[in-house]
NUTI-262094 format. One record per atom (N, C-alpha, C): x, y, z; residue in three letters; atom name. Coordinates in pm, whole numbers. Each point is the difference from the previous one (the first is absolute). Layout:
N
{lumke {X Y Z} "ala" "CA"}
...
This chain:
60
{lumke {4545 4446 -934} "unk" "N"}
{lumke {-80 -72 98} "unk" "CA"}
{lumke {-29 84 124} "unk" "C"}
{lumke {97 72 57} "unk" "N"}
{lumke {-30 79 119} "unk" "CA"}
{lumke {-105 109 -27} "unk" "C"}
{lumke {-1 55 -123} "unk" "N"}
{lumke {-99 102 -32} "unk" "CA"}
{lumke {-141 -60 1} "unk" "C"}
{lumke {-12 -123 -48} "unk" "N"}
{lumke {-130 -67 1} "unk" "CA"}
{lumke {-46 -26 143} "unk" "C"}
{lumke {93 -32 88} "unk" "N"}
{lumke {-36 -25 140} "unk" "CA"}
{lumke {-51 126 69} "unk" "C"}
{lumke {57 116 -35} "unk" "N"}
{lumke {-49 124 60} "unk" "CA"}
{lumke {-139 34 -53} "unk" "C"}
{lumke {-26 -31 -126} "unk" "N"}
{lumke {-133 24 -56} "unk" "CA"}
{lumke {-102 -92 67} "unk" "C"}
{lumke {39 -125 22} "unk" "N"}
{lumke {-88 -94 70} "unk" "CA"}
{lumke {-24 48 144} "unk" "C"}
{lumke {101 53 64} "unk" "N"}
{lumke {-15 54 135} "unk" "CA"}
{lumke {-99 115 5} "unk" "C"}
{lumke {5 87 -100} "unk" "N"}
{lumke {-97 110 -7} "unk" "CA"}
{lumke {-141 -53 -23} "unk" "C"}
{lumke {-12 -102 -83} "unk" "N"}
{lumke {-131 -60 -26} "unk" "CA"}
{lumke {-58 -64 125} "unk" "C"}
{lumke {84 -70 74} "unk" "N"}
{lumke {-45 -63 125} "unk" "CA"}
{lumke {-42 106 101} "unk" "C"}
{lumke {75 110 5} "unk" "N"}
{lumke {-35 108 92} "unk" "CA"}
{lumke {-136 59 -33} "unk" "C"}
{lumke {-26 22 -128} "unk" "N"}
{lumke {-129 55 -41} "unk" "CA"}
{lumke {-113 -98 30} "unk" "C"}
{lumke {24 -128 -26} "unk" "N"}
{lumke {-101 -102 27} "unk" "CA"}
{lumke {-33 -8 150} "unk" "C"}
{lumke {102 -1 84} "unk" "N"}
{lumke {-22 -3 145} "unk" "CA"}
{lumke {-74 125 47} "unk" "C"}
{lumke {40 115 -53} "unk" "N"}
{lumke {-66 124 38} "unk" "CA"}
{lumke {-148 -4 -37} "unk" "C"}
{lumke {-33 -47 -119} "unk" "N"}
{lumke {-140 -7 -41} "unk" "CA"}
{lumke {-81 -98 84} "unk" "C"}
{lumke {57 -117 25} "unk" "N"}
{lumke {-72 -101 78} "unk" "CA"}
{lumke {-31 49 141} "unk" "C"}
{lumke {100 55 68} "unk" "N"}
{lumke {-22 39 138} "unk" "CA"}
{lumke {-74 132 14} "unk" "C"}
{lumke {11 88 -100} "unk" "N"}
{lumke {-82 121 2} "unk" "CA"}
{lumke {-147 -36 -23} "unk" "C"}
{lumke {-25 -96 -88} "unk" "N"}
{lumke {-136 -46 -22} "unk" "CA"}
{lumke {-57 -67 124} "unk" "C"}
{lumke {82 -76 68} "unk" "N"}
{lumke {-45 -63 124} "unk" "CA"}
{lumke {-27 104 108} "unk" "C"}
{lumke {82 102 5} "unk" "N"}
{lumke {-19 105 101} "unk" "CA"}
{lumke {-128 79 -28} "unk" "C"}
{lumke {-25 29 -127} "unk" "N"}
{lumke {-115 84 -33} "unk" "CA"}
{lumke {-131 -78 -11} "unk" "C"}
{lumke {5 -119 -61} "unk" "N"}
{lumke {-124 -73 -25} "unk" "CA"}
{lumke {-9 -133 73} "unk" "C"}
{lumke {112 -50 51} "unk" "N"}
{lumke {-1 -127 71} "unk" "CA"}
{lumke {-23 -120 -90} "unk" "C"}
{lumke {44 11 -127} "unk" "N"}
{lumke {-34 -105 -96} "unk" "CA"}
{lumke {86 -125 10} "unk" "C"}
{lumke {132 4 -20} "unk" "N"}
{lumke {72 -128 -5} "unk" "CA"}
{lumke {7 -73 134} "unk" "C"}
{lumke {25 71 108} "unk" "N"}
{lumke {23 -65 129} "unk" "CA"}
{lumke {-108 31 102} "unk" "C"}
{lumke {-103 68 -38} "unk" "N"}
{lumke {-109 30 91} "unk" "CA"}
{lumke {28 116 95} "unk" "C"}
{lumke {107 75 -24} "unk" "N"}
{lumke {31 114 85} "unk" "CA"}
{lumke {23 -36 145} "unk" "C"}
{lumke {66 -111 24} "unk" "N"}
{lumke {18 -50 136} "unk" "CA"}
{lumke {85 95 84} "unk" "C"}
{lumke {113 44 -53} "unk" "N"}
{lumke {91 82 79} "unk" "CA"}
{lumke {45 121 -81} "unk" "C"}
{lumke {-42 118 42} "unk" "N"}
{lumke {41 120 -71} "unk" "CA"}
{lumke {147 30 21} "unk" "C"}
{lumke {53 -42 115} "unk" "N"}
{lumke {142 23 28} "unk" "CA"}
{lumke {88 -80 -97} "unk" "C"}
{lumke {-41 -122 -30} "unk" "N"}
{lumke {74 -82 -97} "unk" "CA"}
{lumke {-8 64 -138} "unk" "C"}
{lumke {-118 50 -37} "unk" "N"}
{lumke {-15 63 -130} "unk" "CA"}
{lumke {90 122 -13} "unk" "C"}
{lumke {2 84 101} "unk" "N"}
{lumke {83 120 -5} "unk" "CA"}
{lumke {148 -35 -4} "unk" "C"}
{lumke {40 -100 79} "unk" "N"}
{lumke {143 -36 0} "unk" "CA"}
{lumke {41 -61 -134} "unk" "C"}
{lumke {-86 -78 -64} "unk" "N"}
{lumke {34 -54 -131} "unk" "CA"}
{lumke {1 108 -107} "unk" "C"}
{lumke {-85 100 11} "unk" "N"}
{lumke {1 112 -94} "unk" "CA"}
{lumke {131 77 13} "unk" "C"}
{lumke {45 23 122} "unk" "N"}
{lumke {127 69 22} "unk" "CA"}
{lumke {116 -83 -55} "unk" "C"}
{lumke {-2 -131 25} "unk" "N"}
{lumke {106 -87 -51} "unk" "CA"}
{lumke {0 -5 -152} "unk" "C"}
{lumke {-118 1 -61} "unk" "N"}
{lumke {-8 1 -146} "unk" "CA"}
{lumke {56 131 -55} "unk" "C"}
{lumke {-26 110 69} "unk" "N"}
{lumke {58 128 -42} "unk" "CA"}
{lumke {152 1 9} "unk" "C"}
{lumke {53 -58 106} "unk" "N"}
{lumke {145 -8 16} "unk" "CA"}
{lumke {60 -89 -108} "unk" "C"}
{lumke {-62 -114 -27} "unk" "N"}
{lumke {48 -89 -106} "unk" "CA"}
{lumke {-4 69 -135} "unk" "C"}
{lumke {-107 71 -29} "unk" "N"}
{lumke {-9 73 -126} "unk" "CA"}
{lumke {107 108 -12} "unk" "C"}
{lumke {24 73 108} "unk" "N"}
{lumke {103 103 -1} "unk" "CA"}
{lumke {138 -59 -23} "unk" "C"}
{lumke {31 -108 70} "unk" "N"}
{lumke {132 -62 -15} "unk" "CA"}
{lumke {19 -58 -141} "unk" "C"}
{lumke {-104 -62 -54} "unk" "N"}
{lumke {9 -55 -135} "unk" "CA"}
{lumke {15 112 -102} "unk" "C"}
{lumke {-71 110 18} "unk" "N"}
{lumke {9 112 -95} "unk" "CA"}
{lumke {137 66 4} "unk" "C"}
{lumke {54 23 119} "unk" "N"}
{lumke {132 62 7} "unk" "CA"}
{lumke {108 -91 -55} "unk" "C"}
{lumke {-12 -129 22} "unk" "N"}
{lumke {96 -95 -57} "unk" "CA"}
{lumke {-12 -3 -151} "unk" "C"}
{lumke {-122 7 -51} "unk" "N"}
{lumke {-22 1 -145} "unk" "CA"}
{lumke {64 122 -63} "unk" "C"}
{lumke {-12 116 66} "unk" "N"}
{lumke {60 124 -52} "unk" "CA"}
{lumke {151 -6 0} "unk" "C"}
{lumke {62 -68 96} "unk" "N"}
{lumke {145 -5 8} "unk" "CA"}
{lumke {64 -92 -103} "unk" "C"}
{lumke {-77 -96 -51} "unk" "N"}
{lumke {55 -95 -97} "unk" "CA"}
{lumke {9 67 -137} "unk" "C"}
{lumke {102 -44 -77} "unk" "N"}
{lumke {17 53 -135} "unk" "CA"}
{lumke {-58 -88 -105} "unk" "C"}
C-alpha cells in the first residue's frame, strides 16, 4: 500500500506541474491571473515529485 501511495504522489505532482505550467504559458485553466501563484505551485509540484520519487526508491 505505501508503494502505491508514492506512485499516486508522483502522479499528482506531474498533474499539478502540467496544469500550472499550462496556465503560466497559455493562461488556459485559470486565465493566467497570477504568475506568482503558478510559479510557486510549479515549485511545490517539483518538491512533491522529488519527495515521492526518493521515498519510492527507498522502499523494497
